[in-house]
N, C-alpha and C positions, 0 to 999 in steps of 0.2 A: 531340385527341392522347391516346393511352393513357398513363396514369401508370405509369411503369416503375420508379421508384426503390424501390418496395416490395420488389422482387425482389433487387436487388444493392446492397450498401453500397459506395460508392466516393466518392472526393473529386476530382471533376474540376477542372481549372484552368478559367479563365474562357472560353477558346476552345473547349475540349471541351464545356463546359456550353451555350454558344451553339449548337453543332452538335446537341447532344443534344436541346435544346428545340425545334428547328426541326420543323415539321410538313410540310415539303415532301416530295413523293413521291420525288424523286431528290435526293441530296445528294452533292456532290463535295468531298472534303477533301484539300487539298494541305498537307503538313506535313513539317517537318524530321525527321531521324533521331531515333528514340527519344523522340519528343515526345508520344506518347499517342494516335495515330490508331488503332492496332490495339486498344488497350484500350477505346476508345470503341465500336468495332465489335463487340468481344466482349460488352460489357455490353448493347448493344442487341439483339444476336442472342439472348443467353440470355433476356432479358426477353420478347422477342417469342415465342420458342419456348414458354416456360412459360405465357404468356397465351394462346397460339394455339389450344390444344385439339387434338382428335384428327386433324383433317384438315389442320392447318397444315404447310407444307413450306417449308424454306429451303435456300439453297445458299451456301457459302463458296467463292469462285472465285479461283484464283491462276494465275500463269504457270508454276509449277514445284512439284514435290513437296516440296522443302525448305521453301518458303514455306507450303504447305498444312499441313505438319507443325507449324509454329509456331502457326498459328491453331487447329488441332485440339488441340494440347497445352494452350493457354491455356484453351479452353472445357472441355476434359476435366477439368483440375485444378479448375475452379470449379464443376462440375456433378455429377461422378460421385459417387454415393452420396446425392445430394440430389434432383436433378430428372431425372437420366438413368437409364433402366432398362437400356440396352444401348449399348455403344460398340464399333464395329468399329475395331480398332487398327492395321489395315494397309490400304493402298490397295485399292479406293476407300474412304476413311474415311467413317464415318457415326456420328451420335448419334441415338438414339431416346429421346425424353423420356417420362416416366411418364404424362403426359397424352395421349400419342399422337402428339405432334408429331415431325417428322423433319427432321434437318439433314444435307444431303449436302455432301461436300467434293470439288470438281471442279478439274481442271487443264486449262488451255486447250492445253497441249502434248500432251495425250493425246486420247482419243476419248470424252469423257464422254457419258452418256446424259442429254440435257436435253429429252427429249420430254414430260416431265410439267410441269405448271404449278407455279410457286413464288409464295409470298406475300412472300418477302424474299430479296434477293440482295446479298451483299457481294462486291465485286470488289476484291481485295487486291493492292496494287502494280499498279494499273491502268495506269500509265504505263511500267512496267518489264518489258514483255514480253507483255502481254495484247493480242492483235491487235484492231483495231476490228471486224473481221468476227466475232470471237467474241462481242462484245457485240451487234452489230446483227442477226446472222443466227442465233445460237444462244441467247443469254441473254435479250435483250429480248423475244422472242416468248413465253417461258415466263411472263412477268408479266401477259400480256394477259387470260387467262381469269380470273384472280383479282384483277385490279387491284393487282398486287403492287408493292412498293416496292424501291428499290435504294440502296445506299451505295457510292460509289467512294472508296477511300482509297489514297494513294500519295505518295511523294516525286516531285516533277516530273522529267521526262526529255524535254526538248524541248517542242515545241508540237503534240502529236498530238491524238487523239480525247479523251483525258482533259482536256487543256487546253481543248478546245472545250466540254466539259460544265461545266468550272469557270467558263468565261466566261459560259455561259448562266445560271449561278447568280448572276452579278453584274448581270444585265440584267432590267429589269421586264417584258421581253417574254416571259419564261419563268417564270410564277408557280409552276409545279410543280417548279422546280429551285432549289435553294439551294446556295451554295458557301462554303467557309471556308478560311482559310489561316493557319498559325501556324508559328513557327520552333522550333528546339531550345532557344533561350533561354527560350521560353515554357513549357517543360515543368515547370520548378520543381524536379525531382528531380536534375537535372544541374547542377553548379556552373558559373557563368558563366565562371570561369577555365579550365575544361576545354574549353568551346566556343571561348573565345578562343585556347587553345593550338592547336586544330584550324584556326582561321582563320590563324594564323601559319605553320602547317606545310603546308597544302594550297594548290594553285593556286586563285586567286580564283574561277574559274568553277565549280570543283568544290565549294568551300565554299558559295558562293551557292546552288547547286542543292540540295545534300544537307543543309545545315544551316539555310539561310534560306528554303528552299522557293521559290526564284525560278525562274520559267519562262524558260528561255533558248532562243534560236533554235537554238543548236547542240545536238546530242544526243550525249552521251558523249564530246565532244571534250576533249583534255587540253592541247594546245599552241596558243598564239596565233600561228599560222603567218603570218597576214596582216601582223602587226606585224614579224615577223622575216625577211621575204622581200624580196630586192632583185635587180635585174638587174645582174650583174657577172660578170667572168671570174675564176673561182676558180683562181689560180695563185700560186706563191711570189713572182712578180714584182709582182703587184698587191695582195697582202695582206702586211702587215708581220709579222715575227716578234717575239719568239721564238714557236715553235710547240708544239703539243701534238697527239698522235696517239691516236686510238681505233681498235681493231681488233676486229671481231666475226668469229669464225672460222666458216667454212662447215661445216655438218653436215647430212647427209641432203639435203633439198631446199632448204636455205637457201643464202644467198650469202655470199661473203667481202666484208666491208665495211670500208673504211678511210676515216676522216674525219680531216682535219688542220684544226685551228683556229689562226688567227693571234692576235696579241696584242690586236687590236681586236674579237675575237669572230666574225670572218667565217670561213666555211669556205674554206680555201685549196686543198683537194684532196678529191676524192671518188672512191673506187673501189667498184664493185659488180660482182663477177664470180662465175660459178658453174662447176663442173666442173673445178676445178684440183686437182692432186695436192698432198700436203703439202709436198714440196720446192718446187713452184711457188709455193705460198702463202708459204713462208718467203722465197723470193727476192723476191716482190712486196713483202712488208713491209719487207725490208731495203732495197730500191730506193727506196721512198717515204721511209723514214727518212733515207737518205743525201741525197736531194734537199732535205730540209728541215733539214739540219744535225744529224741524229741527236738529236732532242729526246726527251723522255720518251714512252713508248709504253704506254698502258693497253690490256690485251688480255684477252679473255674466257678465264678459266682455271677455268671451272665444272667441267670434267672434266679428269682427268689426261691430259696429252698431251705428247709428246716435243717438239713444236714450240716451246712456251714456253721450255723449257730450252735448246733449240738456239739460239734467238734471243738468249738471255742469254749463251751462250758466244761468240756473235759480237760481243759487246761493246755490244749495245743496252741502253738504260736501260728495262728492262721493269718495268711496274707491274701485276701480275696482279690481276684482278677476278673474284670469285666471285659469281655471281648467286643469292644467297638471296632469298627473298621480301622481307625487310626491306631488303636492300641495293638491290634493284631499285626499291623504292618511294622510297628515298633518292635514287637517281640520277634517276629520272623527275621527282620533284618539284623537285629542284634545277635541272634543265634547264628545266622549265616556268616556274619563278620567274625564271630568267635570261632566257628569251625574253620574258616579260612586262615585264621591266625593260629590254629593248633591249640586252642584253649578248651576244646570239647572233644572227648573221645567216646565212641560208642562201640559196644561189642559186635564183632563180626558175625554175620549170618543170623542176626536177630531180627525180630519183627520191626524194631526201631530202625535198623539200617534199611530195611525194605521200604518202610514208609517215608523215610528221608529221601531215598533214591528217586521215588516217583513224585515227590511233592513238586508242584509246578506253579508258575505265575502266568498271568496274562496282563496285557495293558489295554485299557479302554481307549477309545478314540480321543478322549480328552487328555490322555497321558497319565491316567491314574492306574496304579498297580493293584491287581487282585491276586491274592495267594490262596491256594486251595489244593486239595487232593484231587486226582483225576477220578472220573466216574468208575465205580467198581472197586475203589480203594478206600482206606480210612486214614485218618491223621491223628488219632487219639494220643498215641505215644509221642508224636511230634509236638502236639500242644503241651503235653506234660513236660517234655524236655525243655521247651523254650520258656515255660513258666519257671522251672527250677533254675535255669541258667540266669534268668532275669533277677532272681533274688540276690540281695547283698551277700557277698562273700565275707569271710572273717574280716572284721574291721569296718564293716558297714558300707563298703563300696561295691556297687553292682558290677559284676564281672563283665567286661566288654561293652558296657552301656555307652551309647553315644547320644548326643542331643540331636534329634531329628528336626528338620525344618518342615516346610509346608508341602514339599513335593509329595504327590499322591493324595493329599488331603484337601488342598485348596481347590475351589471350583475354577476350572479353566475353560476357555472357549473351545467348542468342539473343533475337531480337525487336528492335523499334525503339522500345520504350517500356517502362514499368515491367512487371515480371513479374506473373504472375497472382496472386502472393502479395499484391500490393497491392489485389486485389479481395477483399472479404470477403463471400462469399455467405451470406445468412441467410434460409432458407426460411420462417422464422416471421414475417417482416415483410411 
């Protein structure tokens, strides 16, 4: 193994050091958010490029330009003026080193030229959008002519091809593959109480995957639908009150969705209709409210519209909800926690069950969570359910509400680990 520490001063934690010292040709690293996987890959890439000489070529591969920019920026900050003679600052990014080595930055979402051979490939966020075909058909062949090496770094996302390579690294049957796993707790630079706060605020499955680097069978799922689904007839006669109503208004191609929750957390009514005029929507909401004794109605008021004020004038107990990014995160995570705790029950084989099942999340490079429905699906009934669940139950206490901190809302520095300022390049060593 090449001794690379003479090129970059850094202080790896014990898990980074174990991966750094491995001499396996292929290494798969599953790690929690901001726990040092990118820093490790940056250090190795710089040292290999500096040692590589005039014909050395490497590639940093990601699923999107935004992730590419993070890797490029970290390496650029650590090398420009020291080891890099030229850097191309716009896509397709590139670093040319003073010794003649070249580092290309490729995205699998574009059409990168990967016809040339590479000595070293980093696949960044391998589980978060890099197709298996990009590795097997485009990238793996580039390593053959030079007996090149590869490092896959990612937070887990289901059990796809990245998980397969990680498993190979755990097996003696694949001596050329090594794999490592560590959590955000292991990073050292993030206080444990901050990670504990995230554990309290996030649904269990999201925290386990994003912070503890657990490989889950589900990919991108938010709600534990199997726990919260039953076969029953959702009516006011079969579900006890008092009731709460959530209304998501139809806009463009969306549906009007009305969900009524009973006192036991079961859905007592479900409406999903499209193509209604505003007067028809108003009458539909009024009719459902009358049927259930005119309970509180949480309604989407993200945009100014006459309907909300008209319903108030009719004497309904309207509770407007404005969907800011932080408010939506609050609503989603409260509902997810309530479903995990068995406080919400939805009818089996309903459109609500279907929309809950496919509802997904993604995490930005800065560690912020985004919740949404996948392309080709809708989330109108999910929005209505989480608004109704958020309403105060009898006695005025919101069911399942928790106080959320700043995770997901606060601005954080880009990347998933220490900034490149924590790397102290020293070309004299």
